[in-house]
C-alpha positions in Angstrom: -4.0 33.7 14.1 -2.3 33.1 10.6 -0.4 30.4 9.3 3.7 30.7 8.7 4.3 30.5 5.2 7.2 28.1 5.7 4.2 25.5 7.0 1.8 26.1 3.9 1.6 23.4 1.3 2.8 24.7 -2.0 1.0 22.1 -4.0 -2.1 22.2 -2.3 -4.3 22.7 -5.4 -2.3 20.5 -7.6 -3.1 16.9 -5.7 -5.9 14.6 -6.7 -9.0 15.5 -4.7 -11.1 12.5 -3.6 -14.3 14.2 -4.0 -15.7 15.7 -7.3 -17.9 18.8 -6.9 -21.9 18.4 -8.3 -20.9 20.0 -11.5 -17.9 18.1 -12.2 -20.1 14.7 -11.4 -22.7 15.9 -13.7 -20.1 16.5 -16.4 -18.6 13.3 -15.9 -22.1 11.5 -16.3 -23.0 13.4 -19.4 -19.9 12.2 -21.0 -20.8 8.7 -20.2 -24.5 9.4 -21.6 -25.4 8.3 -18.0 -27.5 11.8 -17.2 -30.1 13.7 -19.2 -30.6 17.2 -17.9 -34.0 17.4 -18.9 -35.1 14.0 -17.1 -32.9 13.6 -14.4 -32.7 15.7 -11.1 -29.2 17.1 -10.0 -30.1 15.4 -6.6 -29.1 12.2 -5.7 -26.8 11.3 -8.5 -24.9 8.0 -8.6 -21.5 7.9 -7.5 -18.4 8.8 -10.1 -14.7 7.9 -9.3 -12.3 10.4 -9.9 -9.6 9.9 -12.8 -6.8 8.1 -12.1 -3.5 10.1 -12.6 -1.3 8.2 -15.1 2.5 8.3 -14.3 5.1 7.7 -16.8 7.6 5.2 -15.7 11.0 6.7 -15.1 14.3 5.3 -16.0 16.3 4.0 -13.1 20.2 4.8 -13.0 20.7 1.0 -14.3 18.7 1.6 -17.4 20.5 4.9 -17.9 23.8 3.5 -17.4 23.2 0.6 -19.8 21.9 2.6 -22.5 25.2 4.5 -22.0 27.1 1.3 -22.4 25.5 0.3 -25.7 26.4 3.6 -27.6 30.1 3.3 -26.1 30.6 -0.2 -27.5 28.9 0.9 -30.7 31.4 4.0 -31.1 34.1 1.8 -30.3 33.0 -0.9 -33.0 33.2 1.9 -35.6 
């Protein structure tokens, strides 16, 4: 039985995953110089936390209004 397209998630591949694949963990460990391909085994890797997404703060309606009032006051003063 197939899933109706209205029930499918559109952002399925865009969300942050909780678990990294083995290749992603090895890459991250190599960047941190904690993994040596010649000496270390790919089994029993240490845990690696996924990168945190950085969200830029958005301007609220009050801040936008305050900026607009400042510009209007500057225009009136000229």
